[in-house]
N, C-alpha and C positions, 0 to 999 in steps of 0.2 A: 351496497358495495358491489361493483361490477368488475370482475377480474378479466373480462374478455377485452381484447384489443379492438378498437374501432377500425373501420376501413381506412380512415385517414392515418391512423397509427401504423397499420400494416403497410400502407404506401410509404410512410416515412422509413420503416424498417427496410423495405426493398431498396430505397434510395441509398441508405447508409451501407447496406450490404454490398451493393454494386460498387460504390465508391471505395470502400475499404479493400475489397478484393482486387480492385484494379490498381490501387496505389501502394498496397503493402508489398514490399520486396519479398519474393518467393524464398530467398535464402533465410530471411528472418523468420518467416512463417514455419519453415522446416525446423529451425532450431526450437521454436516455441512448442510445436506439436510433439517434439521428441525430447523435450527438457534438456537441450544442449546449452552450453554456456553462451550467454548473451554478453557481448562486449559493451563498453560505454558507447561506442559508435553505433551499435545496433539500437540501443535504447534511446539515445538522444536523436539518432537519425529518424526514427519513427515519430518522435515528439516533434521534430522540426517539420516533417511532412504534415502532421496534424495542425501544427501552428500556421503553416501557409494557408490551410483551408479555413482556419479560424475555429478549429474543433479541439485544440489542446485544452483550452478552457471551456470544455463542453458544458460545465455546470454554471458558467458565469452568466449574469444578466447582460442584456444588450448595452446598457449604459457603461459597462466596463469592457466592451469589445467582444463579449461572448455571443453565442447564438440565441440565447434567451429561451432555451428549451424548457419544457415542463418536466416534471419528475418522471413521467412515463417515457418520454423521448430520451432522456438521459439513460434510463435503464436499457432501452432498446439499443442505443448506441454502444453501451458497454457490452451487451450480449453479443452483438454482431462482431465487435472487435475481438472478443475472446474466442468465438467460434471460428473466426478466420485465421487465428494463430498470431494475432498482433501481440507484441509485448505489453504487459501492464504499463499504463502510464505511471511513471514514477510520481507518487502523489504529493511529495513534500511541497512542491511549488504550486501547481495548478489546483490541487484538491484541498490542501491543508492551509498553507500560509496565505494564499491569495484571498480566500474569504475573510481572514482576519484583517488583512490590509484594507479590503473593501469596507468592512464593518467599522473598524476602529482607527485606521490610518488617516493621516492628513491628506488633503488633495495633492500636496507636493510628494508625499510618499507614494501615493497611488500612481501618480504620473511617472515617478522615477522607477518603481519596481515592477509594476504590472506588465508593461510591454515585454520585458525580457522573459517573464514567466510565460506569457501567452505565446511567444514565438518559439519557445523551447531552447533559446540560446543560453539561458542562465540556469544552472543546476543548483537546486536548493537542498540543504540537509536539515535535519531536525536535531536540535540540542536540548533534549529533555532528560533522559535517564542518566543517572550517575552511579558510581559503584555502590553507594548506600542509599540510592533513591530511585527505585524502579516503579513498582505498583504504588508505593508510598511516595509519590512524586513531590509532595509538599515538603519533604525533609531535605530537599536539594541544598547544596552548600556552595556551589559556584557563586562567587560574589562579584558585584559590580559597584564600584565606588565612584560617585559623581565628583569630578574635579574640573571646575570651570565648565567648558562647553563640551566635555567628553566624559565617558565612563572608562574606568580602568577595570578590566575583567581578569580574574584569577580563579582557576579551578579546573575541573575535569568533567567531561561527559563520556559515556560509554554506550555500547550497542548502537552507535551512530550508523544507521543503515546507508551503505554506499557513500559514506562520508569522504572516502578517498577521491571521489569525483566532484565533490562539492565546490561551488564557486561562492555561495553565500549560505549562511545558517540562520534560522530563527532560533533564538536561544532564551531559555528561562534562566534568570539569574536572581540572586538574592540581593536586594537593595536595602532591606531593613530586617532587624532581628526582633522588633517589638511586636507584641500581640501574637495572634495565632500564626503558625508558619505560613499559611496561605496568603496572609495579608502583606507579607514583605517581599513578594516576588514580582519581578518586572519582565517585560517581553522586549528583547533587543534583536535587531537585525544586524548581523555581523559578517563582514567580508572575511572569508576564510584564507585570503592571501595576506591578511594583516600580519605584521611582525608579532611574534610571540605565539602564533597558532601552530601547534604540532599535531599531525594526524598519524596515528599508528594503527595499521590494519591488524585485525585479529583473525587468524586462520581458524575456520570451523571444521567440524567433523567431515563435512562434504568436500573439503579441500579448497573452498572458496574463502575469500576475505570480504564477505558481504557486510560485516560490521567492523566498527573501528572504535578506538579510544581517541578522544580529542582533548588536548591540553591547552590551557590558556595561561600564559605567563606575562602579566602586565600588558594585556592587549588593549589598545586604545580604540574605543568605539565612539564616534561622534554622537552627541546627545540627540541630534535630529533623527537618529535611527532607533529611538525608543518608540514603540507602538503604544498609543494611548497615554494613560497616566502612569507615573511611577507608582510601584507597589500594587497595581491593579492587574498584573499579568496573569494571575490565577483565573480571572474571569475570561480573559482571552484564550488561555490554555484550554479551558473547558469547552469553549466554542469550537476550538480546533479538534479536540479529542473526539467529539461526536462524529466528525467527518472521518477520523482515522478508524474508529471501531466499526462504522458502517462499511467502510472500504475493505476492512479485513475480512468481512463475511464472504465477499467475492463469490457469490453464487454462480456467476457466469463462467468463471474459470473452473468451478467444480463441475459444471455441465460438460465443459470441454474435456476435462480430465476423466470423467466417467466414460466417455467414448474411447479415450485412450486405454483405459483399463479393460474395456471390452475387447479392443484390438489385441492387447497383450494376452488376454485369456484365450482367445481363439488361436493365436499363433503358437502359444505354449501348450495347447492341448488340454486345458482345464475347463474350457467353456462347457463341455458336456458333463462335468462333475456337478451334480445337482446341489450338493451341499455348498460348493463354492459359488454357484450361480445364485443360491439363496442370499449369500452375503452381498453380492452385487445388487440384487433386487432390493435388499434392505437399505443399502446405501442410496440407491436411486429414489426410493420412497422418501428418505430424509432430505435429499437434495430438492425434490419437488415440494416438500413441506416448507423448506427454507425459502424457496422461491415464492410460494404462496404468502409467506410472512412478509417478504420484501414487497410483493405486489399489494398487500393490504396497506402497508405504509404509503406506497405510491398512490393508491386509490384515495387515501385520506388527504394527501397533499394536493392531488389534482382537484378534489372537490372543495378545497379550501378549509377543510376541517383540520384540527390539530392532529398531526401524525402521532402514532403511538410512540411513547418514549421507551423504545426498546433497542437502542443502539447496543447496549451491553448484551442483550439476548442474541442479537444477530451475530455479534462477535463470538459468543460462546459456541453457538451451533456451527457457524461457518468454520471456525478454527478446528473444531473436533472433526468435522467432515473432511477437511484437508488432510488431517492425520490418517483418517480411515482409508482414503483412496490410495495414499502412498503405501500404507501397510498391505492392502490387497494387491497392489501391483507387485510388491516384493514377493508375496506368497504365490502369485500366478507365475512369475518367472523363475522362482526357486533359485538354484545355484547360479543361474545366468544373470541374476540381478546384482551379484556381488562385485564383479570386477569394476574397479574405478582407477584407471590410469589416465590422467588428464592428457598427457602427451599422446597416448595411443588414440584417445577420443578425438583430439584435434587433428590427428592424421587420418581419421576416417576408419579406424580399425574396428570400432565397436560392434559392427554387425557381422564380422567375418568368422566368428567361432561357431562350431556346430550347434544348430538349434537356436542361435542367437538372432536377435533382431536389433535394428538401430535404436529402438526405444529402451532396450534393457539396461545398457551399461550405466546410465545415470540414475537408475532406480534407487540404489542404496544412498546416493547423494541426496536425492529428493526426500527420501524417508528421514534421513538425519536432519535435513534442513527444516522439515515441517514439525520437528519436536518443539520448536520455539513458539509456534503459533498460539498455543494456549497460555503463553506467558506474556508476550509483548502486547502493547496497547492496553495494558491493565490485565493482570492475570485473571483467568477464568474464575478462580475462587473469589477474588475481589468483585468481579462483575456479577457473580451470583448474589452477593450481598447487596449490591446496588439495585439489581433487578427486584429483589425481595422488598427493598425499602420503597422504591419509586413506582413499581408496577403493582405489586401485591398489597402494599400498604402496611 
């Protein structure tokens, strides 16, 4: 196993770095570096810029219009985007549902849906969790009944991230109640503008409506929007969840936020506190260890070996690290981390109080928001059980 980058890979990194820094709008990078609110236009605007370059589907094979990068190149691209202050690519389209459509969709479905995902024109949402089905996703109750050449969908989804922006949703629905719960689930693609779809935003502690409830009242979905076979959706869902849990680890954002933490510590005068700096050092060690774990997976993929089956472990460590750096930012800024008046932030006030810096006002919001990371994508308690069974035996 060789964790060093080759000269060709270093050249690739330099090419990506130059392109990203020359095409990423400075006002968006400023927002990302200081955890300020990103609008739909910010996120989709960057997606469209990447789409024109052919890099929004950066993990796609060439046969589907992607760049055909290997695992190491994809990692370097993600790292350079994160360090430059690019918004995270909203994963539901290019990272999550697209591989499912490629692997299990018909040629007609691929031709219909993949171009809009690759260009960034179509915003996708994920219809998985329900009020009584989160980590135990197989207990979902949203039903789809086949009537002629369409399905009639009734039920509810919740925690639908950025669902208020969604154009389309990939949706797990129950099409049979026979046998084990997993065997009666199907995978539907649903137009969120369909009659009977209602989206209700949920305001969180950070003041944002990042998640939503979505209700389906006799929503008609054409049968040709079923992916694969009826009642085989659990297989496709597992294929997708591996992409989600690896994405949640997000080691590259952790590296960027570590530098932000150091900036805040210096500005607020706690950098010389050896006990506080010990905590930063421990965090940095854990981020490096997570990166080494990611690179081990990439090395295995690059050499053609079976990659380590550790998506759950990456999710556990990555989510815990995200919570730790937001906690340390709060501690570094002390009372200056508390103000959160969105109207004042939008007006540019947040850096004007004594001792304050532009990065401080959103710290409480970031801290509250990151409480969710150990729960979504399969709670860490469940992931530890999975790791114990699949990795330790």
